[in-house]
C-alpha positions as CSV (number, residue, x, y, z in Angstrom):
1,M,-101.5,-100.8,87.1
2,S,-104.5,-99.4,89.0
3,N,-103.7,-96.8,91.7
4,A,-102.5,-98.0,95.1
5,N,-103.1,-95.7,98.0
6,F,-100.8,-95.3,101.1
7,A,-100.7,-93.0,104.1
8,A,-97.4,-91.6,105.2
9,I,-97.3,-90.2,108.8
10,D,-94.4,-87.8,108.8
11,L,-93.4,-86.2,112.1
12,G,-90.8,-83.4,112.1
13,A,-89.4,-81.2,114.8
14,E,-91.8,-78.3,114.0
15,S,-94.9,-80.0,112.6
16,G,-96.4,-83.3,111.7
17,R,-98.7,-84.3,108.9
18,V,-100.4,-87.3,107.3
19,V,-99.9,-87.5,103.5
20,L,-102.0,-89.6,101.1
21,G,-99.8,-91.1,98.4
22,S,-101.3,-92.5,95.2
23,V,-99.0,-94.8,93.2
24,S,-99.6,-95.7,89.6
25,S,-97.3,-96.9,86.8
26,S,-96.7,-93.4,85.6
27,K,-96.8,-91.2,88.6
28,L,-96.6,-90.8,92.4
29,E,-99.1,-88.2,93.6
30,L,-99.1,-86.7,97.1
31,K,-101.9,-85.0,99.0
32,E,-101.6,-83.6,102.5
33,M,-104.6,-84.7,104.5
34,H,-103.9,-83.4,108.0
35,R,-101.2,-81.1,109.4
36,F,-100.6,-80.3,113.1
37,P,-97.9,-78.4,115.1
38,N,-95.2,-80.2,117.0
39,G,-92.4,-79.1,119.3
40,P,-91.0,-79.4,122.8
41,V,-93.2,-79.0,125.8
42,R,-91.4,-77.6,128.9
43,T,-92.3,-78.9,132.4
44,G,-90.1,-77.5,135.1
45,D,-86.6,-77.7,133.8
46,S,-87.3,-80.5,131.3
47,L,-88.3,-80.7,127.6
48,H,-90.7,-83.4,126.5
49,W,-92.6,-84.5,123.4
50,D,-96.4,-84.5,123.7
51,A,-96.7,-88.1,122.6
52,L,-100.5,-88.6,123.4
53,R,-101.5,-85.5,121.4
54,L,-99.3,-86.7,118.5
55,W,-101.0,-90.1,118.6
56,A,-104.4,-88.5,118.5
57,E,-103.4,-86.3,115.5
58,M,-102.0,-89.3,113.6
59,K,-105.2,-91.3,114.0
60,Q,-107.2,-88.3,112.8
61,G,-105.0,-88.0,109.7
62,V,-105.1,-91.7,108.9
63,A,-108.9,-91.7,109.0
64,A,-109.0,-88.7,106.7
65,A,-106.6,-90.3,104.2
66,N,-108.7,-93.5,104.2
67,R,-111.9,-91.5,103.6
68,E,-110.3,-89.6,100.7
69,A,-108.8,-92.7,99.1
70,G,-111.7,-95.1,99.7
71,G,-109.3,-97.6,101.3
72,L,-105.5,-97.8,102.1
73,K,-103.0,-100.4,101.0
74,G,-100.7,-99.5,103.9
75,V,-99.7,-96.9,106.6
76,G,-96.1,-96.0,107.5
77,I,-94.5,-93.7,110.1
78,D,-91.3,-91.7,110.0
79,T,-89.9,-89.3,112.6
80,W,-86.7,-87.7,113.7
81,G,-84.1,-90.1,115.3
82,V,-82.6,-90.6,118.7
83,D,-85.6,-90.0,121.0
84,Y,-87.5,-92.9,122.7
85,G,-90.3,-94.0,125.0
86,L,-90.0,-96.5,127.9
87,L,-92.6,-99.1,128.5
88,G,-93.0,-100.6,131.9
89,K,-95.0,-103.5,133.3
90,G,-98.2,-104.0,131.4
91,D,-96.7,-102.0,128.5
92,V,-97.6,-98.7,130.1
93,L,-95.7,-95.6,128.9
94,L,-93.4,-94.4,131.7
95,G,-93.6,-90.6,131.5
96,N,-93.6,-88.3,128.5
97,P,-90.7,-89.1,126.1
98,M,-87.8,-86.6,126.5
99,H,-86.8,-84.1,123.8
100,Y,-83.3,-84.4,122.4
101,R,-82.6,-80.7,123.1
102,D,-83.2,-81.2,126.9
103,A,-80.3,-80.1,128.9
104,R,-79.8,-83.3,130.9
105,T,-77.2,-84.5,128.4
106,N,-75.0,-81.4,128.8
107,G,-71.5,-82.7,129.6
108,I,-72.6,-86.4,129.2
109,L,-70.0,-87.2,126.5
110,E,-67.1,-86.6,128.8
111,K,-68.7,-88.8,131.4
112,A,-69.3,-91.6,128.9
113,F,-65.7,-91.4,127.7
114,G,-64.6,-91.8,131.3
115,I,-66.4,-95.2,131.3
116,V,-65.7,-96.4,127.7
117,P,-63.0,-94.7,125.6
118,K,-64.3,-92.6,122.7
119,K,-62.5,-94.6,120.1
120,E,-64.0,-97.9,121.4
121,I,-67.5,-96.4,121.3
122,F,-67.0,-95.4,117.6
123,D,-65.4,-98.7,116.7
124,Q,-68.5,-100.5,118.0
125,T,-71.1,-98.2,116.5
126,G,-69.6,-96.0,113.7
127,V,-71.9,-93.1,114.8
128,Q,-71.2,-89.4,115.0
129,F,-70.8,-88.2,118.5
130,M,-73.7,-85.9,119.6
131,Q,-74.7,-85.5,123.2
132,F,-78.3,-86.3,122.5
133,N,-77.7,-89.7,120.8
134,T,-80.0,-92.3,122.5
135,V,-77.3,-94.2,124.3
136,F,-76.1,-90.9,126.0
137,Q,-79.7,-89.9,126.9
138,L,-80.0,-93.3,128.6
139,L,-76.7,-92.9,130.4
140,A,-77.8,-89.4,131.5
141,A,-81.1,-90.9,132.9
142,K,-79.1,-93.6,134.7
143,L,-76.6,-91.2,136.2
144,S,-79.4,-88.9,137.4
145,G,-80.9,-91.8,139.3
146,S,-84.1,-92.0,137.2
147,V,-86.4,-94.6,138.5
148,L,-88.0,-94.9,135.1
149,L,-85.0,-96.7,133.7
150,D,-85.2,-99.2,136.5
151,M,-88.9,-99.8,135.9
152,A,-88.6,-100.1,132.1
153,E,-89.1,-103.4,130.3
154,T,-88.9,-102.1,126.7
155,M,-87.4,-99.1,125.0
156,L,-89.0,-98.1,121.7
157,M,-87.9,-95.3,119.4
158,M,-90.5,-92.7,118.7
159,P,-92.0,-94.2,115.5
160,D,-91.8,-97.7,117.0
161,L,-93.7,-96.5,120.1
162,F,-96.5,-95.3,117.8
163,N,-96.2,-98.6,115.8
164,F,-96.8,-100.5,119.0
165,W,-99.9,-98.5,119.8
166,F,-101.2,-99.2,116.2
167,T,-100.4,-102.9,116.1
168,G,-99.3,-104.3,119.5
169,R,-95.9,-105.3,118.0
170,K,-92.7,-104.2,119.9
171,C,-89.6,-103.8,117.7
172,V,-87.2,-101.2,116.4
173,E,-86.8,-100.6,112.7
174,F,-83.2,-100.7,111.3
175,S,-82.7,-97.1,110.1
176,N,-83.8,-95.7,113.4
177,A,-81.9,-98.3,115.4
178,T,-78.7,-97.0,113.8
179,T,-79.2,-93.5,115.2
180,T,-79.0,-94.6,118.8
181,Q,-75.2,-95.2,119.0
182,A,-76.3,-98.5,120.6
183,F,-76.3,-100.5,117.4
184,N,-73.3,-102.4,116.1
185,P,-73.3,-102.3,112.2
186,K,-70.5,-104.9,112.1
187,T,-72.8,-107.5,113.7
188,G,-76.2,-106.1,112.7
189,K,-77.3,-106.3,116.4
190,W,-77.4,-104.1,119.4
191,A,-74.0,-103.2,120.8
192,T,-74.7,-105.1,124.0
193,D,-71.0,-104.9,125.2
194,L,-71.1,-101.1,125.0
195,I,-74.6,-100.9,126.5
196,G,-73.6,-103.1,129.4
197,R,-70.4,-101.3,130.2
198,L,-72.3,-98.1,130.4
199,G,-74.6,-99.7,133.0
200,I,-77.7,-99.5,130.8
201,P,-80.0,-102.5,131.0
202,T,-79.6,-104.5,127.8
203,K,-83.0,-106.2,128.4
204,I,-84.9,-103.2,127.3
205,F,-83.6,-103.3,123.7
206,P,-86.2,-105.2,121.5
207,E,-86.0,-107.0,118.1
208,I,-84.6,-105.0,115.2
209,V,-86.5,-105.4,111.9
210,P,-85.4,-104.3,108.3
211,S,-86.8,-101.2,106.5
212,G,-89.9,-102.3,104.6
213,T,-91.1,-104.8,107.2
214,V,-94.8,-105.3,107.2
215,L,-95.5,-105.2,111.0
216,G,-99.0,-106.6,110.8
217,P,-102.5,-105.2,110.6
218,I,-103.6,-102.2,112.5
219,R,-105.3,-103.5,115.7
220,G,-109.0,-104.2,115.4
221,D,-110.1,-101.7,118.0
222,I,-108.1,-98.9,116.3
223,A,-109.4,-99.9,112.9
224,E,-112.9,-99.8,114.2
225,E,-112.3,-96.4,115.8
226,L,-111.0,-95.0,112.5
227,N,-113.4,-97.0,110.3
228,I,-110.6,-98.1,108.1
229,G,-111.0,-101.9,107.8
230,S,-107.9,-104.2,107.8
231,V,-104.9,-102.1,106.8
232,P,-101.2,-103.2,107.3
233,L,-98.8,-101.0,109.1
234,I,-95.4,-101.0,107.3
235,A,-92.1,-99.9,108.7
236,P,-90.5,-97.7,106.0
237,A,-87.1,-96.2,106.6
238,Q,-88.5,-94.8,109.8
239,H,-85.8,-92.3,110.4
240,D,-87.0,-89.3,108.4
241,T,-83.6,-88.8,106.7
242,G,-83.7,-92.5,105.6
243,A,-87.1,-91.9,104.1
244,A,-85.9,-88.7,102.4
245,V,-82.9,-90.3,100.9
246,A,-85.0,-93.2,99.6
247,A,-86.8,-90.5,97.5
248,V,-83.6,-88.9,96.0
249,P,-84.3,-88.9,92.2
250,A,-80.8,-90.2,91.5
251,E,-79.8,-92.5,88.6
252,R,-78.2,-95.8,89.3
253,G,-74.4,-95.8,88.8
254,K,-73.9,-92.0,88.8
255,G,-71.8,-90.3,91.5
256,W,-74.0,-88.2,93.8
257,A,-74.2,-86.9,97.3
258,F,-77.4,-86.1,99.2
259,L,-78.4,-83.3,101.4
260,S,-81.6,-83.5,103.4
261,S,-82.3,-79.9,104.3
262,G,-84.6,-78.8,107.1
263,T,-84.1,-78.0,110.8
264,W,-81.1,-80.3,110.4
265,S,-78.9,-80.7,107.3
266,L,-77.8,-84.2,106.8
267,M,-75.2,-84.6,104.1
268,G,-73.7,-87.8,102.8
269,M,-73.5,-90.6,100.3
270,E,-75.3,-93.9,100.1
271,V,-72.8,-96.8,100.6
272,P,-73.2,-100.6,100.6
273,K,-71.5,-101.0,104.0
274,P,-70.5,-98.9,107.0
275,I,-67.2,-96.9,106.9
276,I,-65.6,-97.2,110.3
277,N,-61.9,-96.1,110.2
278,D,-59.5,-93.5,111.5
279,A,-60.7,-90.9,109.0
280,S,-64.4,-91.3,109.7
281,F,-63.6,-91.2,113.5
282,K,-61.4,-88.1,113.1
283,Y,-64.1,-86.2,111.1
284,N,-66.9,-87.5,113.4
285,F,-69.0,-89.0,110.6
286,T,-71.9,-91.4,111.1
287,N,-73.2,-94.6,109.5
288,E,-77.0,-94.6,109.5
289,G,-79.1,-97.4,108.1
290,G,-80.9,-97.0,104.8
291,V,-83.2,-98.9,102.5
292,N,-82.1,-102.3,101.2
293,G,-79.6,-102.7,104.0
294,T,-77.5,-99.8,102.7
295,Y,-75.9,-97.2,104.9
296,R,-75.9,-93.5,104.7
297,F,-72.4,-92.3,105.4
298,L,-73.2,-88.7,106.5
299,K,-72.7,-85.8,108.8
300,N,-75.4,-84.2,110.9
301,I,-75.2,-80.4,110.5
302,M,-77.3,-78.0,112.6
303,G,-79.1,-76.8,109.4
304,L,-81.8,-74.2,109.3
305,W,-82.3,-74.3,113.1
306,L,-80.3,-71.1,113.5
307,V,-82.6,-69.2,111.1
308,Q,-85.7,-70.8,112.6
309,E,-84.6,-69.7,116.1
310,C,-83.7,-66.2,115.0
311,R,-87.2,-65.9,113.5
312,R,-88.9,-67.1,116.7
313,T,-86.8,-64.7,118.7
314,W,-87.9,-61.8,116.5
315,Q,-91.5,-63.0,116.7
316,R,-91.4,-62.8,120.5
317,A,-90.2,-59.2,120.1
318,G,-93.2,-58.4,117.9
319,Q,-91.3,-58.6,114.6
320,E,-93.1,-60.9,112.1
321,Y,-91.1,-62.1,109.1
322,S,-92.0,-65.0,106.7
323,Y,-89.1,-67.3,105.6
324,A,-89.5,-65.8,102.1
325,Q,-89.1,-62.3,103.5
326,L,-86.0,-63.3,105.5
327,A,-84.5,-65.0,102.4
328,E,-84.9,-61.8,100.3
329,M,-83.4,-59.7,103.1
330,A,-80.4,-62.0,103.2
331,A,-80.0,-61.8,99.4
332,T,-79.5,-58.0,99.6
333,A,-77.4,-58.0,102.8
334,K,-73.6,-57.6,102.7
335,P,-71.9,-60.9,101.8
336,F,-69.3,-62.6,104.0
337,L,-69.9,-60.1,106.9
338,A,-68.9,-62.9,109.3
339,V,-68.9,-66.7,109.5
340,V,-70.1,-69.0,112.3
341,D,-69.8,-72.7,113.0
342,P,-73.4,-73.9,112.8
343,D,-72.5,-76.9,114.9
344,D,-71.1,-74.9,117.9
345,T,-72.8,-76.2,121.0
346,S,-73.8,-72.6,122.0
347,F,-76.4,-72.8,119.2
348,L,-78.0,-76.2,120.2
349,A,-80.7,-75.2,122.7
350,P,-83.8,-73.1,122.0
351,G,-83.6,-69.4,122.9
352,D,-82.3,-66.0,121.8
353,M,-80.3,-67.0,118.7
354,P,-79.4,-63.5,117.5
355,S,-77.7,-62.8,120.8
356,R,-75.7,-66.0,120.6
357,I,-74.6,-65.2,117.1
358,V,-73.4,-61.8,118.3
359,A,-71.6,-63.4,121.2
360,Y,-69.9,-65.9,118.9
361,C,-68.8,-63.1,116.5
362,S,-67.5,-61.1,119.4
363,K,-65.6,-64.1,120.8
364,T,-64.0,-64.8,117.4
365,G,-63.1,-61.2,116.6
366,Q,-65.5,-60.7,113.8
367,Q,-68.0,-57.9,112.9
368,S,-71.4,-58.8,114.2
369,P,-74.6,-58.7,112.1
370,K,-77.2,-56.2,113.0
371,T,-80.2,-56.5,110.7
372,P,-82.4,-59.6,110.2
373,G,-81.1,-59.9,106.7
374,E,-77.5,-59.8,107.9
375,F,-78.1,-62.5,110.6
376,V,-79.8,-64.8,108.0
377,R,-77.1,-64.3,105.4
378,V,-74.4,-65.1,108.0
379,C,-76.3,-68.3,108.9
380,L,-76.9,-69.4,105.3
381,E,-73.4,-68.6,104.0
382,S,-71.9,-70.5,107.0
383,L,-74.1,-73.5,106.2
384,A,-72.9,-73.4,102.6
385,M,-69.3,-73.5,103.8
386,T,-70.1,-76.3,106.1
387,Y,-71.4,-78.2,103.1
388,R,-68.1,-77.5,101.3
389,Q,-66.0,-78.9,104.1
390,T,-68.3,-81.8,104.7
391,L,-68.4,-82.9,101.0
392,R,-64.6,-82.8,100.8
393,R,-64.3,-85.1,103.8
394,I,-67.0,-87.5,102.5
395,E,-65.2,-87.8,99.2
396,E,-61.9,-88.5,101.1
397,C,-63.5,-91.2,103.3
398,T,-65.5,-93.0,100.6
399,G,-63.1,-92.6,97.7
400,N,-66.1,-91.5,95.6
401,K,-66.4,-88.2,93.8
402,A,-69.8,-86.4,93.7
403,E,-70.9,-85.0,90.4
404,V,-74.2,-83.8,91.8
405,I,-75.6,-82.8,95.2
406,H,-79.3,-83.7,95.5
407,I,-81.0,-81.4,98.0
408,V,-84.3,-82.7,99.2
409,G,-86.8,-81.6,101.9
410,G,-88.2,-78.2,102.8
411,G,-84.9,-76.5,102.8
412,S,-84.6,-77.1,99.0
413,Q,-87.0,-74.3,98.5
414,N,-84.5,-71.7,99.8
415,Q,-83.1,-70.6,96.4
416,H,-80.3,-68.5,97.9
417,L,-79.0,-71.3,100.1
418,S,-79.2,-73.7,97.2
419,Q,-77.2,-71.4,94.9
420,W,-74.7,-70.6,97.6
421,A,-74.3,-74.4,98.2
422,A,-73.5,-74.8,94.5
423,D,-71.1,-71.8,94.5
424,A,-69.3,-72.9,97.7
425,T,-68.9,-76.6,96.7
426,G,-68.4,-76.1,93.0
427,C,-71.0,-78.8,92.3
428,T,-74.2,-78.9,90.4
429,V,-77.1,-78.8,92.9
430,V,-80.4,-80.5,92.0
431,C,-83.3,-79.5,94.4
432,G,-86.4,-81.6,94.8
433,P,-88.6,-83.2,95.6
434,I,-89.6,-80.9,98.4
435,E,-91.8,-83.6,99.9
436,A,-89.0,-86.1,99.9
437,T,-89.7,-87.6,103.3
438,A,-93.4,-88.4,102.5
439,A,-92.5,-89.6,99.0
440,G,-89.7,-91.9,100.3
441,N,-92.0,-93.2,103.1
442,I,-94.7,-94.1,100.5
443,A,-92.1,-95.5,98.0
444,V,-90.8,-98.0,100.6
445,Q,-94.3,-99.0,101.4
446,A,-95.0,-99.6,97.7
447,V,-91.9,-101.8,97.4
448,A,-92.8,-103.7,100.6
449,T,-96.3,-104.5,99.2
450,G,-95.1,-105.5,95.7
451,V,-96.6,-102.4,94.0
452,L,-93.1,-101.4,92.8
453,P,-90.3,-103.9,92.2
454,D,-87.4,-102.2,94.0
455,I,-86.2,-98.8,95.3
456,W,-84.6,-97.9,92.0
457,A,-87.9,-98.3,90.3
458,A,-89.3,-96.1,93.0
459,R,-86.6,-93.5,92.4
460,D,-87.3,-93.6,88.7
461,L,-91.0,-93.0,89.4
462,I,-90.2,-90.1,91.7
463,R,-88.0,-88.6,89.1
464,R,-90.9,-88.6,86.6
465,S,-93.4,-87.3,89.2
466,F,-91.8,-84.2,90.6
467,D,-90.2,-81.1,89.2
468,V,-86.6,-80.3,90.2
469,V,-84.6,-77.0,90.1
470,V,-81.0,-77.1,89.0
471,Y,-78.3,-74.7,90.2
472,K,-74.9,-74.4,88.5
473,P,-71.9,-73.0,90.4
474,T,-70.9,-69.4,89.7
475,D,-67.7,-67.6,90.8
476,S,-66.8,-70.2,93.3
477,G,-63.4,-68.6,93.8
478,R,-64.8,-65.7,95.9
479,W,-65.7,-68.3,98.6
480,D,-62.0,-69.3,99.1
481,G,-61.1,-66.5,101.5
482,P,-64.1,-66.7,103.8
483,F,-63.7,-70.5,103.7
484,K,-60.2,-70.3,105.1
485,T,-61.6,-68.3,108.0
486,F,-64.4,-70.9,108.5
487,E,-61.9,-73.7,108.6
488,Q,-59.8,-71.9,111.2
489,L,-62.9,-71.5,113.4
490,R,-63.7,-75.2,113.2
491,A,-60.1,-76.4,113.6
């Protein structure tokens, strides 16, 4: 098989990049062509995404990938979930898309439950309750009297907005639709009953298409601008976690859990159908769409956000630390100084994270960390304990036992967190590929265009293409005492 070249546009909460993927019968090779910063932009009291700048950066990256490859067989976009843009008359973008960490959704869950009971919302959607889920963002906009919602004709999730600008086609891809808490996995359609009862206009929700859909050729004017010829735009698993899980180098038939590690940690198992029952409701799990119509039964965990915000706080104070330096400081810091709940709402917004951790420890009667190494160790150990509790509950809900935890994404490079995850859970941890999101994006494109026969062939190719690091659990018993404290804090 001759090489087939694809471009993956991968947007994360901190940065975006365009990656060139070359697929052959023996290997998938990745080459980063263009990287650019991303993050919230504050205007007044609101946080937004800079959609137009991101659009310009994407085009620049696609053009660079095409020049490097001498032609592309496809282009695909993945991003974070939940956020959206609104199109009005004439398909004009109505304002800058809001950032999910914006404060407008503070307290929105209680307001929503006053309209539709919590259990009913879960029964219709099977999605973990988080205040920034799309349906709650839309409800917050409505309750605030936003005129934009009244003017809107179409809502598009962030990757679908960019897809529309590339192709002119308005639709929402399955994996990202499932992050909205406005999708009913039992019917495979929008949860129009829920949406209507919340007073959100149902007319703005467009067609849903499966992962791997070829949306059409990139528009002629864009192709001419980028000098790329006729190239199809393909909807991979557009939620970045869906793309990352598509790249998990697991073997068919073996018990495994995944952990997509980055700003967020998303831990779960791939299942053939959603799990919506009393246990999944009690534990606040979510059912997100994956490739081949599968579901990712998972839990969203705050992830490395706490460490990232600590680092930014120290930077503002003139203290520069690389992530590698912080990891080594954490390794030599006192173990189990304190534990925190990474998902506590006090840690959600940007800002002075060390002060919030100190306040949390003071409130819970624990010794507070003082040095950067102590802060980071508290964060990482607490994450590992979150993984332990989450995995137990996943196994309870699915009835499946995990032999291995596959950690993919940038967080898989943190050797100490990976080892502590193995120690805390008692499971073998396999880390890699680091570039799972881009690899999964390209893998789905390759399947969609017939270059690879199916996702398991793609996973086999990924397993042969990238090195992994294996961590075996050691002395797991020493985690038992701190874990009891952790469970009490989260009770």
